[in-house]
mmCIF file of the N, C-alpha and C atoms, coordinates in Angstrom:
data_MODEL
# 
_entry.id   MODEL 
# 
loop_
_atom_site.group_PDB 
_atom_site.id 
_atom_site.type_symbol 
_atom_site.label_atom_id 
_atom_site.label_alt_id 
_atom_site.label_comp_id 
_atom_site.label_asym_id 
_atom_site.label_entity_id 
_atom_site.label_seq_id 
_atom_site.pdbx_PDB_ins_code 
_atom_site.Cartn_x 
_atom_site.Cartn_y 
_atom_site.Cartn_z 
_atom_site.occupancy 
_atom_site.B_iso_or_equiv 
_atom_site.pdbx_formal_charge 
_atom_site.auth_seq_id 
_atom_site.auth_comp_id 
_atom_site.auth_asym_id 
_atom_site.auth_atom_id 
_atom_site.pdbx_PDB_model_num 
ATOM 1   N N  . MET A 1 1  ? -99.441  -106.544 10.884  1.00 0.00 ? 1  MET A N  1 
ATOM 2   C CA . MET A 1 1  ? -99.939  -107.599 11.727  1.00 0.00 ? 1  MET A CA 1 
ATOM 3   C C  . MET A 1 1  ? -100.826 -108.501 10.866  1.00 0.00 ? 1  MET A C  1 
ATOM 4   N N  . ARG A 1 2  ? -100.755 -109.765 11.151  1.00 0.00 ? 2  ARG A N  1 
ATOM 5   C CA . ARG A 1 2  ? -101.520 -110.765 10.416  1.00 0.00 ? 2  ARG A CA 1 
ATOM 6   C C  . ARG A 1 2  ? -102.472 -111.454 11.394  1.00 0.00 ? 2  ARG A C  1 
ATOM 7   N N  . PHE A 1 3  ? -103.632 -111.819 10.883  1.00 0.00 ? 3  PHE A N  1 
ATOM 8   C CA . PHE A 1 3  ? -104.573 -112.657 11.616  1.00 0.00 ? 3  PHE A CA 1 
ATOM 9   C C  . PHE A 1 3  ? -104.798 -113.867 10.722  1.00 0.00 ? 3  PHE A C  1 
ATOM 10  N N  . PHE A 1 4  ? -104.052 -114.930 10.974  1.00 0.00 ? 4  PHE A N  1 
ATOM 11  C CA . PHE A 1 4  ? -103.931 -116.055 10.063  1.00 0.00 ? 4  PHE A CA 1 
ATOM 12  C C  . PHE A 1 4  ? -105.268 -116.607 9.571   1.00 0.00 ? 4  PHE A C  1 
ATOM 13  N N  . PHE A 1 5  ? -106.164 -116.973 10.477  1.00 0.00 ? 5  PHE A N  1 
ATOM 14  C CA . PHE A 1 5  ? -107.401 -117.631 10.062  1.00 0.00 ? 5  PHE A CA 1 
ATOM 15  C C  . PHE A 1 5  ? -108.334 -116.696 9.295   1.00 0.00 ? 5  PHE A C  1 
ATOM 16  N N  . PRO A 1 6  ? -108.591 -115.474 9.774   1.00 0.00 ? 6  PRO A N  1 
ATOM 17  C CA . PRO A 1 6  ? -109.405 -114.563 8.965   1.00 0.00 ? 6  PRO A CA 1 
ATOM 18  C C  . PRO A 1 6  ? -108.735 -114.221 7.628   1.00 0.00 ? 6  PRO A C  1 
ATOM 19  N N  . ASP A 1 7  ? -107.425 -114.083 7.623   1.00 0.00 ? 7  ASP A N  1 
ATOM 20  C CA . ASP A 1 7  ? -106.720 -113.821 6.371   1.00 0.00 ? 7  ASP A CA 1 
ATOM 21  C C  . ASP A 1 7  ? -106.868 -114.984 5.400   1.00 0.00 ? 7  ASP A C  1 
ATOM 22  N N  . LEU A 1 8  ? -106.843 -116.186 5.917   1.00 0.00 ? 8  LEU A N  1 
ATOM 23  C CA . LEU A 1 8  ? -107.005 -117.365 5.073   1.00 0.00 ? 8  LEU A CA 1 
ATOM 24  C C  . LEU A 1 8  ? -108.381 -117.362 4.397   1.00 0.00 ? 8  LEU A C  1 
ATOM 25  N N  . LEU A 1 9  ? -109.402 -116.953 5.126   1.00 0.00 ? 9  LEU A N  1 
ATOM 26  C CA . LEU A 1 9  ? -110.739 -116.851 4.539   1.00 0.00 ? 9  LEU A CA 1 
ATOM 27  C C  . LEU A 1 9  ? -110.783 -115.776 3.454   1.00 0.00 ? 9  LEU A C  1 
ATOM 28  N N  . ALA A 1 10 ? -110.111 -114.663 3.692   1.00 0.00 ? 10 ALA A N  1 
ATOM 29  C CA . ALA A 1 10 ? -110.058 -113.596 2.690   1.00 0.00 ? 10 ALA A CA 1 
ATOM 30  C C  . ALA A 1 10 ? -109.334 -114.066 1.436   1.00 0.00 ? 10 ALA A C  1 
ATOM 31  N N  . VAL A 1 11 ? -108.263 -114.808 1.609   1.00 0.00 ? 11 VAL A N  1 
ATOM 32  C CA . VAL A 1 11 ? -107.523 -115.341 0.460   1.00 0.00 ? 11 VAL A CA 1 
ATOM 33  C C  . VAL A 1 11 ? -108.415 -116.303 -0.321  1.00 0.00 ? 11 VAL A C  1 
ATOM 34  N N  . ARG A 1 12 ? -109.187 -117.092 0.378   1.00 0.00 ? 12 ARG A N  1 
ATOM 35  C CA . ARG A 1 12 ? -110.111 -118.015 -0.302  1.00 0.00 ? 12 ARG A CA 1 
ATOM 36  C C  . ARG A 1 12 ? -111.090 -117.250 -1.191  1.00 0.00 ? 12 ARG A C  1 
ATOM 37  N N  . GLU A 1 13 ? -111.601 -116.144 -0.688  1.00 0.00 ? 13 GLU A N  1 
ATOM 38  C CA . GLU A 1 13 ? -112.529 -115.335 -1.483  1.00 0.00 ? 13 GLU A CA 1 
ATOM 39  C C  . GLU A 1 13 ? -111.824 -114.703 -2.678  1.00 0.00 ? 13 GLU A C  1 
ATOM 40  N N  . GLU A 1 14 ? -110.625 -114.174 -2.472  1.00 0.00 ? 14 GLU A N  1 
ATOM 41  C CA . GLU A 1 14 ? -109.844 -113.606 -3.579  1.00 0.00 ? 14 GLU A CA 1 
ATOM 42  C C  . GLU A 1 14 ? -109.536 -114.666 -4.616  1.00 0.00 ? 14 GLU A C  1 
ATOM 43  N N  . TRP A 1 15 ? -109.221 -115.858 -4.160  1.00 0.00 ? 15 TRP A N  1 
ATOM 44  C CA . TRP A 1 15 ? -108.869 -116.977 -5.038  1.00 0.00 ? 15 TRP A CA 1 
ATOM 45  C C  . TRP A 1 15 ? -110.019 -117.260 -6.013  1.00 0.00 ? 15 TRP A C  1 
ATOM 46  N N  . ARG A 1 16 ? -111.227 -117.169 -5.498  1.00 0.00 ? 16 ARG A N  1 
ATOM 47  C CA . ARG A 1 16 ? -112.407 -117.457 -6.322  1.00 0.00 ? 16 ARG A CA 1 
ATOM 48  C C  . ARG A 1 16 ? -112.617 -116.409 -7.415  1.00 0.00 ? 16 ARG A C  1 
ATOM 49  N N  . SER A 1 17 ? -112.211 -115.170 -7.155  1.00 0.00 ? 17 SER A N  1 
ATOM 50  C CA . SER A 1 17 ? -112.550 -114.099 -8.094  1.00 0.00 ? 17 SER A CA 1 
ATOM 51  C C  . SER A 1 17 ? -111.365 -113.518 -8.853  1.00 0.00 ? 17 SER A C  1 
ATOM 52  N N  . GLY A 1 18 ? -110.135 -113.835 -8.453  1.00 0.00 ? 18 GLY A N  1 
ATOM 53  C CA . GLY A 1 18 ? -108.993 -113.198 -9.073  1.00 0.00 ? 18 GLY A CA 1 
ATOM 54  C C  . GLY A 1 18 ? -108.024 -114.177 -9.697  1.00 0.00 ? 18 GLY A C  1 
ATOM 55  N N  . PRO A 1 19 ? -106.929 -113.636 -10.234 1.00 0.00 ? 19 PRO A N  1 
ATOM 56  C CA . PRO A 1 19 ? -105.894 -114.505 -10.815 1.00 0.00 ? 19 PRO A CA 1 
ATOM 57  C C  . PRO A 1 19 ? -105.218 -115.321 -9.713  1.00 0.00 ? 19 PRO A C  1 
ATOM 58  N N  . LYS A 1 20 ? -105.354 -116.612 -9.786  1.00 0.00 ? 20 LYS A N  1 
ATOM 59  C CA . LYS A 1 20 ? -104.928 -117.498 -8.703  1.00 0.00 ? 20 LYS A CA 1 
ATOM 60  C C  . LYS A 1 20 ? -103.434 -117.455 -8.407  1.00 0.00 ? 20 LYS A C  1 
ATOM 61  N N  . GLY A 1 21 ? -102.618 -117.393 -9.429  1.00 0.00 ? 21 GLY A N  1 
ATOM 62  C CA . GLY A 1 21 ? -101.174 -117.342 -9.204  1.00 0.00 ? 21 GLY A CA 1 
ATOM 63  C C  . GLY A 1 21 ? -100.751 -116.104 -8.439  1.00 0.00 ? 21 GLY A C  1 
ATOM 64  N N  . LYS A 1 22 ? -101.319 -114.977 -8.786  1.00 0.00 ? 22 LYS A N  1 
ATOM 65  C CA . LYS A 1 22 ? -100.985 -113.716 -8.123  1.00 0.00 ? 22 LYS A CA 1 
ATOM 66  C C  . LYS A 1 22 ? -101.430 -113.729 -6.658  1.00 0.00 ? 22 LYS A C  1 
ATOM 67  N N  . VAL A 1 23 ? -102.644 -114.212 -6.418  1.00 0.00 ? 23 VAL A N  1 
ATOM 68  C CA . VAL A 1 23 ? -103.171 -114.294 -5.049  1.00 0.00 ? 23 VAL A CA 1 
ATOM 69  C C  . VAL A 1 23 ? -102.293 -115.206 -4.206  1.00 0.00 ? 23 VAL A C  1 
ATOM 70  N N  . PHE A 1 24 ? -101.948 -116.367 -4.733  1.00 0.00 ? 24 PHE A N  1 
ATOM 71  C CA . PHE A 1 24 ? -101.143 -117.337 -3.996  1.00 0.00 ? 24 PHE A CA 1 
ATOM 72  C C  . PHE A 1 24 ? -99.753  -116.787 -3.685  1.00 0.00 ? 24 PHE A C  1 
ATOM 73  N N  . ARG A 1 25 ? -99.102  -116.180 -4.673  1.00 0.00 ? 25 ARG A N  1 
ATOM 74  C CA . ARG A 1 25 ? -97.749  -115.633 -4.459  1.00 0.00 ? 25 ARG A CA 1 
ATOM 75  C C  . ARG A 1 25 ? -97.753  -114.528 -3.419  1.00 0.00 ? 25 ARG A C  1 
ATOM 76  N N  . ARG A 1 26 ? -98.747  -113.636 -3.476  1.00 0.00 ? 26 ARG A N  1 
ATOM 77  C CA . ARG A 1 26 ? -98.800  -112.539 -2.512  1.00 0.00 ? 26 ARG A CA 1 
ATOM 78  C C  . ARG A 1 26 ? -99.021  -113.081 -1.101  1.00 0.00 ? 26 ARG A C  1 
ATOM 79  N N  . TYR A 1 27 ? -99.968  -114.004 -0.952  1.00 0.00 ? 27 TYR A N  1 
ATOM 80  C CA . TYR A 1 27 ? -100.249 -114.558 0.367   1.00 0.00 ? 27 TYR A CA 1 
ATOM 81  C C  . TYR A 1 27 ? -99.057  -115.337 0.909   1.00 0.00 ? 27 TYR A C  1 
ATOM 82  N N  . LEU A 1 28 ? -98.438  -116.140 0.079   1.00 0.00 ? 28 LEU A N  1 
ATOM 83  C CA . LEU A 1 28 ? -97.284  -116.918 0.516   1.00 0.00 ? 28 LEU A CA 1 
ATOM 84  C C  . LEU A 1 28 ? -96.140  -115.992 0.921   1.00 0.00 ? 28 LEU A C  1 
ATOM 85  N N  . GLY A 1 29 ? -95.922  -114.935 0.146   1.00 0.00 ? 29 GLY A N  1 
ATOM 86  C CA . GLY A 1 29 ? -94.879  -113.967 0.489   1.00 0.00 ? 29 GLY A CA 1 
ATOM 87  C C  . GLY A 1 29 ? -95.124  -113.323 1.841   1.00 0.00 ? 29 GLY A C  1 
ATOM 88  N N  . GLU A 1 30 ? -96.384  -112.961 2.102   1.00 0.00 ? 30 GLU A N  1 
ATOM 89  C CA . GLU A 1 30 ? -96.714  -112.358 3.389   1.00 0.00 ? 30 GLU A CA 1 
ATOM 90  C C  . GLU A 1 30 ? -96.603  -113.380 4.517   1.00 0.00 ? 30 GLU A C  1 
ATOM 91  N N  . LEU A 1 31 ? -96.963  -114.605 4.240   1.00 0.00 ? 31 LEU A N  1 
ATOM 92  C CA . LEU A 1 31 ? -96.892  -115.660 5.254   1.00 0.00 ? 31 LEU A CA 1 
ATOM 93  C C  . LEU A 1 31 ? -95.444  -115.943 5.658   1.00 0.00 ? 31 LEU A C  1 
ATOM 94  N N  . LEU A 1 32 ? -94.540  -115.879 4.704   1.00 0.00 ? 32 LEU A N  1 
ATOM 95  C CA . LEU A 1 32 ? -93.126  -116.162 4.975   1.00 0.00 ? 32 LEU A CA 1 
ATOM 96  C C  . LEU A 1 32 ? -92.350  -114.945 5.478   1.00 0.00 ? 32 LEU A C  1 
ATOM 97  N N  . ASP A 1 33 ? -92.968  -113.781 5.453   1.00 0.00 ? 33 ASP A N  1 
ATOM 98  C CA . ASP A 1 33 ? -92.312  -112.557 5.922   1.00 0.00 ? 33 ASP A CA 1 
ATOM 99  C C  . ASP A 1 33 ? -92.317  -112.552 7.453   1.00 0.00 ? 33 ASP A C  1 
ATOM 100 N N  . LEU A 1 34 ? -91.174  -112.814 8.045   1.00 0.00 ? 34 LEU A N  1 
ATOM 101 C CA . LEU A 1 34 ? -91.079  -112.937 9.507   1.00 0.00 ? 34 LEU A CA 1 
ATOM 102 C C  . LEU A 1 34 ? -91.217  -111.605 10.234  1.00 0.00 ? 34 LEU A C  1 
ATOM 103 N N  . SER A 1 35 ? -91.189  -110.497 9.490   1.00 0.00 ? 35 SER A N  1 
ATOM 104 C CA . SER A 1 35 ? -91.368  -109.207 10.143  1.00 0.00 ? 35 SER A CA 1 
ATOM 105 C C  . SER A 1 35 ? -92.846  -108.923 10.428  1.00 0.00 ? 35 SER A C  1 
ATOM 106 N N  . ILE A 1 36 ? -93.749  -109.698 9.809   1.00 0.00 ? 36 ILE A N  1 
ATOM 107 C CA . ILE A 1 36 ? -95.179  -109.557 10.065  1.00 0.00 ? 36 ILE A CA 1 
ATOM 108 C C  . ILE A 1 36 ? -95.557  -110.505 11.197  1.00 0.00 ? 36 ILE A C  1 
ATOM 109 N N  . LYS A 1 37 ? -96.027  -109.955 12.274  1.00 0.00 ? 37 LYS A N  1 
ATOM 110 C CA . LYS A 1 37 ? -96.399  -110.758 13.445  1.00 0.00 ? 37 LYS A CA 1 
ATOM 111 C C  . LYS A 1 37 ? -97.867  -111.156 13.380  1.00 0.00 ? 37 LYS A C  1 
ATOM 112 N N  . ASP A 1 38 ? -98.178  -112.314 13.929  1.00 0.00 ? 38 ASP A N  1 
ATOM 113 C CA . ASP A 1 38 ? -99.553  -112.767 13.975  1.00 0.00 ? 38 ASP A CA 1 
ATOM 114 C C  . ASP A 1 38 ? -100.263 -112.122 15.156  1.00 0.00 ? 38 ASP A C  1 
ATOM 115 N N  . GLY A 1 39 ? -101.488 -111.677 14.934  1.00 0.00 ? 39 GLY A N  1 
ATOM 116 C CA . GLY A 1 39 ? -102.250 -111.002 15.983  1.00 0.00 ? 39 GLY A CA 1 
ATOM 117 C C  . GLY A 1 39 ? -102.875 -111.933 16.996  1.00 0.00 ? 39 GLY A C  1 
ATOM 118 N N  . ILE A 1 40 ? -102.896 -113.227 16.717  1.00 0.00 ? 40 ILE A N  1 
ATOM 119 C CA . ILE A 1 40 ? -103.536 -114.177 17.628  1.00 0.00 ? 40 ILE A CA 1 
ATOM 120 C C  . ILE A 1 40 ? -102.523 -115.134 18.240  1.00 0.00 ? 40 ILE A C  1 
ATOM 121 N N  . PHE A 1 41 ? -101.590 -115.616 17.436  1.00 0.00 ? 41 PHE A N  1 
ATOM 122 C CA . PHE A 1 41 ? -100.656 -116.633 17.931  1.00 0.00 ? 41 PHE A CA 1 
ATOM 123 C C  . PHE A 1 41 ? -99.298  -116.050 18.266  1.00 0.00 ? 41 PHE A C  1 
ATOM 124 N N  . ASP A 1 42 ? -98.783  -116.453 19.402  1.00 0.00 ? 42 ASP A N  1 
ATOM 125 C CA . ASP A 1 42 ? -97.433  -116.108 19.820  1.00 0.00 ? 42 ASP A CA 1 
ATOM 126 C C  . ASP A 1 42 ? -96.882  -117.329 20.570  1.00 0.00 ? 42 ASP A C  1 
ATOM 127 N N  . VAL A 1 43 ? -95.690  -117.751 20.213  1.00 0.00 ? 43 VAL A N  1 
ATOM 128 C CA . VAL A 1 43 ? -95.088  -118.932 20.836  1.00 0.00 ? 43 VAL A CA 1 
ATOM 129 C C  . VAL A 1 43 ? -94.998  -118.758 22.348  1.00 0.00 ? 43 VAL A C  1 
ATOM 130 N N  . ASP A 1 44 ? -94.709  -117.544 22.800  1.00 0.00 ? 44 ASP A N  1 
ATOM 131 C CA . ASP A 1 44 ? -94.570  -117.294 24.232  1.00 0.00 ? 44 ASP A CA 1 
ATOM 132 C C  . ASP A 1 44 ? -95.914  -117.305 24.976  1.00 0.00 ? 44 ASP A C  1 
ATOM 133 N N  . ASP A 1 45 ? -97.009  -117.077 24.248  1.00 0.00 ? 45 ASP A N  1 
ATOM 134 C CA . ASP A 1 45 ? -98.334  -117.065 24.874  1.00 0.00 ? 45 ASP A CA 1 
ATOM 135 C C  . ASP A 1 45 ? -99.362  -117.608 23.890  1.00 0.00 ? 45 ASP A C  1 
ATOM 136 N N  . PRO A 1 46 ? -99.500  -118.938 23.808  1.00 0.00 ? 46 PRO A N  1 
ATOM 137 C CA . PRO A 1 46 ? -100.430 -119.522 22.839  1.00 0.00 ? 46 PRO A CA 1 
ATOM 138 C C  . PRO A 1 46 ? -101.902 -119.470 23.289  1.00 0.00 ? 46 PRO A C  1 
ATOM 139 N N  . ARG A 1 47 ? -102.159 -119.028 24.504  1.00 0.00 ? 47 ARG A N  1 
ATOM 140 C CA . ARG A 1 47 ? -103.523 -119.025 25.031  1.00 0.00 ? 47 ARG A CA 1 
ATOM 141 C C  . ARG A 1 47 ? -104.527 -118.272 24.147  1.00 0.00 ? 47 ARG A C  1 
ATOM 142 N N  . PRO A 1 48 ? -104.206 -117.086 23.610  1.00 0.00 ? 48 PRO A N  1 
ATOM 143 C CA . PRO A 1 48 ? -105.181 -116.416 22.744  1.00 0.00 ? 48 PRO A CA 1 
ATOM 144 C C  . PRO A 1 48 ? -105.579 -117.246 21.523  1.00 0.00 ? 48 PRO A C  1 
ATOM 145 N N  . LEU A 1 49 ? -104.653 -117.996 20.972  1.00 0.00 ? 49 LEU A N  1 
ATOM 146 C CA . LEU A 1 49 ? -104.983 -118.853 19.828  1.00 0.00 ? 49 LEU A CA 1 
ATOM 147 C C  . LEU A 1 49 ? -105.988 -119.922 20.240  1.00 0.00 ? 49 LEU A C  1 
ATOM 148 N N  . PHE A 1 50 ? -105.762 -120.571 21.374  1.00 0.00 ? 50 PHE A N  1 
ATOM 149 C CA . PHE A 1 50 ? -106.667 -121.615 21.828  1.00 0.00 ? 50 PHE A CA 1 
ATOM 150 C C  . PHE A 1 50 ? -108.045 -121.047 22.174  1.00 0.00 ? 50 PHE A C  1 
ATOM 151 N N  . THR A 1 51 ? -108.073 -119.859 22.737  1.00 0.00 ? 51 THR A N  1 
ATOM 152 C CA . THR A 1 51 ? -109.338 -119.200 23.028  1.00 0.00 ? 51 THR A CA 1 
ATOM 153 C C  . THR A 1 51 ? -110.094 -118.908 21.744  1.00 0.00 ? 51 THR A C  1 
ATOM 154 N N  . TYR A 1 52 ? -109.382 -118.354 20.764  1.00 0.00 ? 52 TYR A N  1 
ATOM 155 C CA . TYR A 1 52 ? -109.978 -118.044 19.468  1.00 0.00 ? 52 TYR A CA 1 
ATOM 156 C C  . TYR A 1 52 ? -110.547 -119.306 18.809  1.00 0.00 ? 52 TYR A C  1 
ATOM 157 N N  . LEU A 1 53 ? -109.763 -120.368 18.762  1.00 0.00 ? 53 LEU A N  1 
ATOM 158 C CA . LEU A 1 53 ? -110.218 -121.600 18.146  1.00 0.00 ? 53 LEU A CA 1 
ATOM 159 C C  . LEU A 1 53 ? -111.404 -122.213 18.895  1.00 0.00 ? 53 LEU A C  1 
ATOM 160 N N  . GLY A 1 54 ? -111.370 -122.122 20.213  1.00 0.00 ? 54 GLY A N  1 
ATOM 161 C CA . GLY A 1 54 ? -112.488 -122.622 21.010  1.00 0.00 ? 54 GLY A CA 1 
ATOM 162 C C  . GLY A 1 54 ? -113.768 -121.858 20.739  1.00 0.00 ? 54 GLY A C  1 
ATOM 163 N N  . GLU A 1 55 ? -113.654 -120.538 20.604  1.00 0.00 ? 55 GLU A N  1 
ATOM 164 C CA . GLU A 1 55 ? -114.831 -119.729 20.293  1.00 0.00 ? 55 GLU A CA 1 
ATOM 165 C C  . GLU A 1 55 ? -115.377 -120.071 18.906  1.00 0.00 ? 55 GLU A C  1 
ATOM 166 N N  . LYS A 1 56 ? -114.499 -120.249 17.941  1.00 0.00 ? 56 LYS A N  1 
ATOM 167 C CA . LYS A 1 56 ? -114.931 -120.575 16.580  1.00 0.00 ? 56 LYS A CA 1 
ATOM 168 C C  . LYS A 1 56 ? -115.538 -121.967 16.509  1.00 0.00 ? 56 LYS A C  1 
ATOM 169 N N  . ALA A 1 57 ? -115.000 -122.899 17.266  1.00 0.00 ? 57 ALA A N  1 
ATOM 170 C CA . ALA A 1 57 ? -115.517 -124.267 17.264  1.00 0.00 ? 57 ALA A CA 1 
ATOM 171 C C  . ALA A 1 57 ? -116.895 -124.333 17.927  1.00 0.00 ? 57 ALA A C  1 
ATOM 172 N N  . GLY A 1 58 ? -117.155 -123.426 18.841  1.00 0.00 ? 58 GLY A N  1 
ATOM 173 C CA . GLY A 1 58 ? -118.416 -123.413 19.555  1.00 0.00 ? 58 GLY A CA 1 
ATOM 174 C C  . GLY A 1 58 ? -119.577 -122.881 18.735  1.00 0.00 ? 58 GLY A C  1 
ATOM 175 N N  . ARG A 1 59 ? -119.311 -122.303 17.584  1.00 0.00 ? 59 ARG A N  1 
ATOM 176 C CA . ARG A 1 59 ? -120.387 -121.735 16.765  1.00 0.00 ? 59 ARG A CA 1 
ATOM 177 C C  . ARG A 1 59 ? -121.145 -122.767 16.024  1.00 0.00 ? 59 ARG A C  1 
# 
């Protein structure tokens, strides 16, 4: 399972401290792997994504 926005922040931190090409390739590979489902967004029910973004925007 993937959590896109928190994962993106983790990749940003890895990018700063590790080999950039390796970090980018691994993240892109996981992003394009359709067998990994997102824990927040689902086309059939986008409401959790909007709730999540609303909570983050309110901080």
